[in-house]
C-alpha positions in Angstrom: -132.2 98.7 -100.0 -135.0 96.5 -101.0 -138.5 98.5 -101.8 -141.5 97.2 -99.7 -144.9 98.3 -99.7 -146.9 97.8 -96.4 -149.7 95.5 -97.0 -151.2 94.3 -94.0 -150.6 94.5 -90.2 -152.0 93.7 -86.8 -151.4 95.8 -83.5 -151.6 94.6 -80.0 -150.2 95.5 -76.5 -146.5 95.1 -77.5 -144.7 94.3 -79.6 -146.4 95.2 -83.0 -146.6 92.5 -85.6 -146.6 93.6 -89.0 -146.8 91.8 -92.5 -145.2 93.8 -95.5 -145.5 92.7 -99.1 -141.9 92.4 -101.1 -142.1 94.8 -103.9 -139.6 92.7 -105.6 -140.8 89.3 -105.5 -144.3 88.4 -106.1 -146.0 86.7 -103.5 -143.2 87.2 -100.8 -143.7 88.8 -97.5 -141.6 90.2 -94.4 -142.7 89.8 -91.1 -141.8 92.6 -88.8 -142.0 92.1 -85.0 -141.5 95.4 -82.9 -140.0 97.3 -85.8 -137.6 94.4 -86.3 -137.6 92.2 -89.5 -138.1 88.6 -88.3 -138.9 86.4 -91.2 -139.1 86.6 -95.0 -141.6 84.1 -96.9 -141.8 83.3 -100.6 -145.2 81.5 -100.6 -144.6 80.6 -104.2 -141.0 79.2 -103.6 -140.5 78.2 -100.1 -136.9 77.1 -101.1 -136.1 80.8 -101.4 -134.1 81.9 -98.3 -133.9 85.9 -98.2 -132.2 86.3 -94.9 -128.5 85.6 -94.9 -128.4 83.6 -91.5 -131.6 81.6 -92.4 -129.7 80.3 -95.5 -126.8 79.4 -93.1 -129.4 77.6 -91.1 -130.6 76.1 -94.4 -127.2 74.7 -95.2 -127.0 72.9 -92.0 -130.3 71.3 -92.6 -129.3 70.2 -96.2 -126.4 68.3 -94.6 -128.6 66.4 -91.8 -129.2 63.5 -94.1 -129.0 62.3 -97.8 -130.8 64.8 -100.1 -134.5 64.4 -99.9 -134.8 62.1 -96.8 -137.1 63.4 -94.3 -135.9 64.3 -90.7 -137.5 65.3 -87.5 -137.0 68.9 -86.5 -137.8 71.4 -83.7 -138.0 74.9 -83.8 -137.7 77.2 -81.0 -139.3 80.4 -82.2 -142.0 79.9 -85.0 -141.8 83.3 -86.7 -143.0 82.8 -90.4 -141.8 79.1 -90.3 -139.4 80.0 -93.2 -136.7 77.3 -92.4 -139.6 74.7 -91.6 -141.3 75.5 -95.0 -137.8 75.2 -96.5 -137.3 71.7 -95.0 -140.8 70.4 -96.0 -140.2 71.5 -99.6 -136.6 70.0 -99.9 -137.2 67.0 -97.4 -140.9 65.9 -97.9 -142.3 63.8 -95.0 -140.3 65.4 -92.6 -141.9 65.8 -89.2 -141.7 69.3 -87.6 -142.8 71.0 -84.4 -142.3 74.8 -83.6 -143.2 76.9 -80.6 -143.7 80.5 -80.2 -144.8 82.8 -77.1 -146.7 85.1 -79.2 -150.2 83.9 -80.3 -151.0 86.8 -82.2 -147.9 86.4 -84.2 -148.9 82.7 -85.0 -152.6 83.4 -85.7 -151.6 86.2 -88.2 -149.0 83.4 -90.1 -151.5 81.0 -89.8 -154.3 83.0 -91.6 -152.4 85.3 -94.0 -149.3 83.2 -94.8 -150.6 79.5 -95.1 -148.3 76.7 -95.7 -148.6 73.6 -97.6 -151.2 71.3 -96.0 -149.2 68.4 -97.1 -146.4 69.5 -94.8 -146.2 68.0 -91.3 -145.6 71.3 -89.3 -147.5 71.9 -86.0 -147.1 74.9 -83.9 -147.6 75.3 -80.2 -147.8 78.4 -78.1 -145.6 78.8 -75.1 -142.3 79.4 -73.6 -139.6 77.8 -75.8 -137.4 76.4 -72.9 -140.5 74.9 -70.9 -141.7 73.7 -74.4 -138.3 72.0 -75.1 -138.3 70.2 -71.7 -141.6 68.7 -72.4 -140.3 67.1 -75.8 -139.5 63.2 -75.6 -135.7 62.4 -75.2 -134.0 61.4 -78.6 -136.8 62.6 -80.4 -135.3 65.1 -83.0 -132.6 65.0 -85.6 -132.4 69.1 -85.8 -133.1 71.6 -83.1 -133.3 75.3 -84.2 -133.2 77.9 -81.7 -134.2 81.5 -83.2 -135.8 83.3 -80.2 -135.8 86.9 -79.9 -137.6 89.1 -77.5 -137.0 92.7 -78.2 -134.4 91.7 -80.7 -132.4 89.9 -77.8 -132.1 86.1 -77.0 -133.7 85.5 -73.6 -131.3 84.4 -71.0 -132.9 80.9 -70.2 -132.0 79.9 -74.1 -128.3 80.6 -73.4 -127.0 78.6 -70.6 -125.3 75.0 -70.0 -128.7 73.8 -68.7 -130.3 75.0 -71.9 -127.9 73.0 -74.1 -128.1 70.0 -71.8 -131.9 69.8 -72.6 -131.2 70.2 -76.5 -128.6 67.4 -76.1 -131.1 65.2 -74.4 -133.8 65.8 -77.0 -131.5 65.3 -79.7 -130.9 61.7 -81.5 -127.3 60.6 -81.6 -125.9 62.7 -84.4 -128.5 65.2 -83.9 -127.5 68.8 -84.4 -128.5 72.3 -82.8 -128.2 75.5 -84.7 -128.9 78.6 -82.9 -128.9 82.2 -84.2 -126.9 84.5 -82.0 -127.0 88.4 -82.5 -123.8 90.0 -81.4 -121.4 92.8 -82.2 -118.2 94.5 -81.0 -116.0 92.4 -79.1 -118.5 89.4 -79.4 -118.4 88.6 -75.7 -121.8 87.0 -75.7 -120.9 84.9 -78.6 -117.8 83.7 -77.1 -119.6 83.0 -74.0 -122.1 80.9 -76.0 -119.1 79.0 -77.8 -117.7 78.0 -74.4 -121.3 77.1 -73.1 -122.1 75.0 -76.0 -118.9 73.3 -76.0 -119.4 72.2 -72.4 -122.2 70.1 -73.7 -121.4 69.2 -77.4 -118.1 67.9 -78.3 -118.4 69.1 -81.8 -118.9 72.8 -82.9 -118.9 75.4 -85.6 -119.5 79.1 -85.9 -120.8 80.7 -89.1 -121.0 84.3 -90.1 -120.3 87.1 -92.4 -116.5 88.1 -92.1 -117.0 91.5 -90.9 -119.5 90.2 -88.0 -117.0 87.4 -87.3 -114.4 90.2 -86.7 -116.5 92.4 -84.7 -116.7 94.9 -87.2 -120.4 95.4 -87.2 -123.4 93.9 -85.4 -125.1 91.0 -87.0 -126.1 87.0 -86.8 -123.9 84.2 -86.3 -125.0 80.6 -86.5 -123.5 78.6 -83.7 -123.8 74.8 -84.4 -123.3 71.8 -82.1 -123.3 68.2 -82.1 -122.4 65.1 -80.2 -121.1 63.6 -83.4 -118.4 65.1 -85.9 -119.9 67.9 -88.1 -119.7 67.8 -91.9 -117.2 71.0 -91.4 -115.9 70.8 -95.0 -119.0 70.8 -96.7 -120.6 73.4 -94.5 -117.6 75.6 -95.1 -118.2 75.1 -99.1 -121.7 76.0 -98.9 -120.9 79.1 -96.7 -118.2 80.3 -99.0 -120.5 79.8 -102.0 -123.5 81.6 -100.7 -124.5 84.8 -102.3 -123.4 86.6 -99.1 -120.1 84.6 -98.4 -119.8 83.5 -94.9 -116.8 82.2 -92.9 -116.8 79.2 -91.0 -114.6 78.4 -87.8 -114.2 75.1 -85.9 -111.8 72.8 -84.1 -108.7 74.6 -82.6 -109.7 77.8 -84.3 -113.1 77.9 -82.7 -111.4 77.1 -79.2 -109.1 80.1 -79.9 -112.0 82.3 -80.6 -113.5 81.4 -77.2 -110.2 81.7 -75.4 -111.0 83.3 -71.8 -114.8 82.8 -71.9 -116.5 80.6 -69.3 -119.7 78.6 -69.9 -122.9 80.6 -68.8 -125.4 78.7 -66.5 -128.8 79.4 -65.3 -128.0 81.5 -62.6 -125.5 83.8 -64.2 -126.9 83.8 -67.7 -128.1 87.4 -69.5 -130.0 88.3 -72.6 -128.1 88.6 -75.7 -127.1 92.1 -76.3 -129.7 94.5 -77.7 -128.6 95.6 -81.3 -127.9 99.2 -82.1 -130.6 101.3 -83.4 -131.4 100.8 -87.2 -129.2 97.8 -87.6 -131.7 95.6 -88.9 -133.5 98.2 -91.1 -133.8 96.5 -94.6 
């Protein structure tokens, strides 16, 4: 377990938002929301991605365009802007917009974990689904969905209607990458695969093998696009990651979702709550 020393915190009504210094890396911080580790940021090296699932989102971002070429990215769930900082550092000139419903969190990050002023990153306050519906059609290359309320993804971000909005906002060839928390029989994830497939012809799912098999609760990254995904390159990056991940796509992904039906707004539920202590780091 990595040792971290508490450095600063802010407390509101609920949930509590804390910043904790990473004792193992100078100038690095952990953002904790309601007791759940939410983001890790290295202010000196924004290309360092500590969380496994963030690295997998980073693999997706790396393959959006030729190396160094700027992209337009939207982030549902701002957190500490870890991925946005990574994209700004690896793809200078990228235009990025993010939204978070917690104004206290955004102000804490803005004041205590400032990002490079040269980066075109803007953060808004509001509901992620409503904010997405206000974006222009065909305005983004990458849409990242990493929204959790009480360690659960809100139901409004799990439906066919949500993915339809995502498809509208994305350009031809654009990609959505969603962080899904699940465990056990992965019923929620299987439903999410079926839901995304109802909108996006191409899909992939990336996770640590034990999580993919339902042996433990964890994060899975669901990727969707109207165009063919760079599955071979994503697979290689997933396997070479320090925390090796497995990728499934095509017929294997279809078999994974066998029996699952697409979810609509009227029937959508929040993602399952994680077991106590599962995200303690």
